[in-house]
N, C-alpha and C positions, 0 to 999 in steps of 0.2 A: 334228204337234207342232212347235212352234218349236225350231229347233236349239239355241237358247240354253239350253234346259232339259234337264238331265240328271237322271233319276230315280235316287235312291238308295233301294233297297228297305230295309224294316225289317230289322235284323239278326235272325238266328234267336233266338227266345226262347220261353218258355212262353206269354207273352201273345200274340205274333204267331201262334203255332200254334193258339190256342184262341179267338181273338177273333171277335166278330160281323163280318159283311162290312163292308168299308171303304165309306164313302160315295163317291159320284162327286164328284171335285174336279178338274176339268180345268184346265190352265193358263189364265191370263188371256189372252184372244185378241182383246179389243176394249177401247176406252176406255169407262169407266163413270163414273157419278155416284152418290153415296150420301150419307146423312147422316153416317155414320161408316165409316172404313176401319180394320180391325183387322189388325195385322201379327203373325202368329204363330198357329198353329192348335193350341195345346195347351189345357190346362184353363183358364188365365186368359183367353186370347183367345176361346175358344169360349163360356165362361160369360158374358163381357162381351157378345159378339155376341147370344147367346140372350136375355139379360135386356134388352138394348136393343130387340131385335125384339119382345119382349113388350110394350114400351111404345110400339110403333108406328114405331120408327125403321127406315130402310132401311140395311142394313149389308152390307159386303163384307169377307170375311176373305181375306187373302193369306198363304199358307204356303209356305215355301221348299221343303218336301218334300211330305208328305201329313199330313192331320190326325192328331195323336197320334204323329207320327214321333219326336219328341224324348223328353225325360224323361217326358212325360205317358203315353207308351205303354211305358215301360221300368222304371218304379219298382216298389216292392214292393207297391203297392196298399193300403197302410195308410191308413185315413181317421182321422187323429188331430186333434182340435181343439186350440186353444191355440197359443201362440207359444213360442219358446225360453225366455222369461222367465215366471216365475210372476206371478199378479195383484199380489201385494204388491211385487214388484220393478218391475212396470210403473208402479205408483203412485209409487214412489220416483223413477223416471226421468222420468215424463211428467206428474205432477201431475193436474190436473183432466181432461186429455185421456185419461188412462188408463181411465176408466170406459167410454167408448165403445169403446176398443180391446179392453178385456177382454170386453165383450159380443160384439163382432165375433168375437174368437177363440173364445169359449166356444160360440158357435152355428155355428162353421164346419162341423162334421160334419153338422149339421142341413141346411145348404145342399145338401150332396151327396146325402143320402138323400131329401130333399124333391124334388130334381130327378129322381132315379131313379124315385120313385113317380109324380110328376106326368106324366112323359113315357114311362113304361113302359120304361126303359132296361134291356136284358138284359145285365147285367154281373156276375151272380152276387153280389149284395150280401149281406153278413152283418154284423149289428150286435150283436156279443156282447161288445164292450169291448176295451180296450187294457191289457195288463199291462206296467208298467214295473218291471223287476227291479233289485235291488241286490246287489252282490257283496261289500260290506264294511259294518261297522257305521256308519262315517262317511257312506257314501252312503245307507244305509238311513234315517238321520236326515234327510237332505235330501229323499228322496222321500216320507217320511211327512209332513214339513212341507208339501210340495207338495200332497199329497192333502188335508190339513186345510185348506189355503188355498182349494182349490176347493170343498171340502165346506161351508165357511163361506159360500159363495156359492150354495148350494142344489144343487150337483152331486152326483149319486149316485156315491160312491166306496166302495172296500173296501180296507182295509189287510190285507196278507198277511204272515203270519209264515213261518218257514222251512218248516214242514210244508206250509202252504197253497200257497206259491209252487211248491214241488216237485211238489205234486199237480196244480196247474193247468198248469204248463209241461211237466212230465215231465223236467226237468233238475235235477241236483243241484248246479249251479254257483252257485246264488243263495241268499241268506239271508233274503230278504224282498222286499217290493215293494208295489205298489198297483194297483188296477184302476179305470180310468176307463170307465164304461159308456156314455159318449156315442160312443165310437169303434167302428170296424168295419173292413171290408175290401171291396174291389171288384176285379174284373178290370179293371185300369186302362186298357188299350187299348180294351176294349169300352166302358168308361165314356166315354172321349174320343170314340170314334166315335158313341156314343149321343147325346152332346151335339151333335155335328155334325149328325146326322140330325134332331134336334129343332130346331136352329136353321134348317136348310134347310126344314123343314116350316113355319116361320114367315116364309119368304121370304128368309133370309140367303143371299147368294151366297158360295160357298167355292171358292177356286181354289188348287190345289196346284201344285208346280213353278213357283212365282211369287214368287221371292225379290225383296223390295223393295230396290232398290239406291240410291235417293235419294228425298228428300222436298223438295218445292219449294213455296214460298208464292206464290200468285197471287191477289191481291185478298183476298177473304174465305175462300178455299178453300186447302186443302193438296192437292198432287198427289203420290200415291204411285206411283212408277214401278217396274214389274216387266217387264223386257225392253223391248219396243217400245211397251208400252201402259201406261196410267196410270188410277188411280181418283181422282177429285176428290171431296173431302169436307170438311165444315167441321171435323170432329174426326178425329184419328188416335190410335189406341191401340196402343202397342208392348208386346207381351207375348212376348218372346223368351228370357227367363230364362237358362239355362246355355248357350244357343246364340246369345247376343247378339253381334252383329258391329259393324262401324263405321258402321252406318246413321246414328246420331245421335252427334255429337261427345262423346267422353269417357265415354259410357254403358258401353261394354264394359269400361272400366277400373274400374268400381264393383263388379264381382263377380269371384269366383274360380271358374272352371268345374271343380269337383272331380268325379271319376268315382265313381259308386256301382256296385259290382259285385254281381251276384246269381247264385245257382245254384238249380236245382230238381232234387230227386231224382226218381226214378221213383215212381209211386204206392206208398206203403207198404202192406204187407199188414196185416191186422188185428193180428197179433201184433207186428209191427215198430212200428206206430204207436200201440199201446196206451199210453195215458197221456200222449201228446205232444199238448198243446193239444186235448184232447177236446172242449172247449167252443167251439172255432173262434175263440178270441180272437186278436188280433194282439199281438206282443210285441217289445219292444226293451229292451236293457239301459241302464244309466245311465252308462256310461263315456263319456269325451269322444270316443273312437273307437268308437262304438257298433256293435253287431251287432243286426240285427232279423230276426225270423222269424215264419212263419205257416204254416198248411196251406192248400192250395187245395181246391176242391170235389171233386177226384178223389183227395185224400189225399196229394198230394206235400208235401214239406217245402220251403219256399222261404226261403232265407237270404240276407241281403245285408249289405254293409258297404262301407267305403271301400276304394279300390284305387289303382293307379298313376294318375298324372295324364295319361299319354299314352293314346291309344286302344289297346286290347288287340290283341296280335299272335298269341298262342298260348294254349292252355288253361292253361299254367303261370301265367298272370296271375291265375287264380282260385284258386290253390293255398291262399292264406291263408283264403279263405272256406270252402273244403272242409275245411280243418283245424278251422275253427270249428265245423262241423257235428259232427265227431267229438268235439271238446272238450265241446260241449253235451250230446251224446247218444252216449256211447261204444258203446252197443248198435248204432249204425248204421255202425260202422267197416266200410269196404269197400262201402258202398252205392253204387249206380250213379247218376250225375248225368246227367239227360236234357238239361238246358239250362244254358247259361252265357251271360250277356249283361251289358251295362253301359250307363249313360246319364249325362249330365252334370247335376249339381246345382249351382245358382248359390248360392255362399256369399258373404255380405256381411261387411264388416268388423265390424259390430255384431250379426251373426246375426239380423237383423230384415229383413222385406220392406221394400223401398223404393218409394215412390210419388213420381214427379216430374212437374212440369208446367213445363218450361223456357220455353215460349212459349204464347201463347193457342192453344187447339185441339190441343195436343200433350199426351198423357197416357201415362205409362209406369208399369208395375209389374213388378218382378222381385226375385229374391233370396228364395226361399221356404225355403232352408236345410234341405231334407229334409222339409218339411211341406206339399208342394205340392198333394196331392190335395184336402185340405180348404181350405187357405188360399187357393190360387189360384182355386178355385171360388167361394169367398165374396168374395174381393177383386173378382172380375169382377162379382158381383152389386152390390156397393156402388159400383164404378166406373161401372157403367151408370146407377145412380141419380144419381151425381154429374154425369155428362154430361147426362142428361135434364133435371135441375133447374138445371144451371149454377150450383150453389151450393156453394162449397168449405166454407162454415162447417158444413154438415150432414154432411160426410164424416167417418167415424169414425176416420180414421187420419191421422197427420201427412203432409203433403206437403212434401217437402224438396228442397233443391238437389242438383245432381249433383256429387258430390265423389269424384274418383278415389281409389283405394287408393294410398298412397304406394309408389313403386318397383314399380308394377304389372308392369313388364317383367321383373322378377326373381321373378315369382310362383312359378315352378317351384321355385326354391331355397328361398324362405321357407315355401312350403307343405310342402315335404319336411321342413324344420326344425321346422315346427309339428306335423307328424304325429309326429316323433320326441319332441318335448317332451310332447305329449298322451299318448303311449304311456308315457312316464316317469311322468307324473302319475297315470295310471290304475294303474300298478304300485304307486304309493305309497298310493293311496286304499283 
């Protein structure tokens, strides 16, 4: 192995402990040529590569660590369609463009489950819906309007009153909510590795420990350099999300890399788990600083939420998530936690994914704001179509310029202030 590459193993997590075998992804060891080079081996990059390969393109994926190493292999595994804004809000913001965006967002979970079925990906898929809960009458009004908004567009939903939401979740902390039956869950690291195996089966070359450090234009081609070797391609796709670095000018400054912290209990006994998400739905509350939870296929309770912006140093960093478990389910007080882990979520200023094409042949997508399983997968599908057809007019999502977040260098300070403000607003709602 080239001495330039230093492998950083996946941190211990429930997903790392239970995932399917990792694909072979050796470091780039020679110069290559391809139609498209993809930078980043997470959901967005692998989906783009797979869909391009389906269309006959030659593709090379360059990943700084290993496929699924970043947030794709560390998230909660919740496959939730939609964007942070409801359809009616998208119509107000984007006008005629909103319809294609709404369709893209509405079918995002379909992309995931269709790929799982098509390629036989062993990632423990369950598609029994997403419950979004409400903790106050004001918030309940918001989520009911959201449900009606989607229902008016033909989506199967269910409004939950206090009795129903407590029965479905097993928690007494909520007064209502709604169910979106398009949603579900996967073992996210297995899903990422399955995408990689599928792409490799179609001829995609995937190289790990191959951080791209510079991009150079030479004639009609771009050269993506990783160590002493490069891949020459007409098109470059950058899909680095919360781990975006300085590869492209100013791109890193368009996102805030917030940490999502997760814990997993030991498998609950039948009596301990009775009534807690018996239907295997995924769940998140409707607070600005939300908590999300689900059961895995062995009966563990997996709970996640925001955490410190630095990389965790001790188990104390997860104390707030562990307290949330007891708050939601007092009967689990003192339960043993088998796993604690974290990963970076890319948060944008407008809480929407961003797609950029700053120069011919350069494509970027990042900023999934916690909806990465479904949205990154489906964005890769449409981006592959965009590159294949070379037709921006048919792309269902706005392509925008790179606009850094003001005072990005002070992100730690105002992210902390934002968390404090959101916590205050949540307490008032």
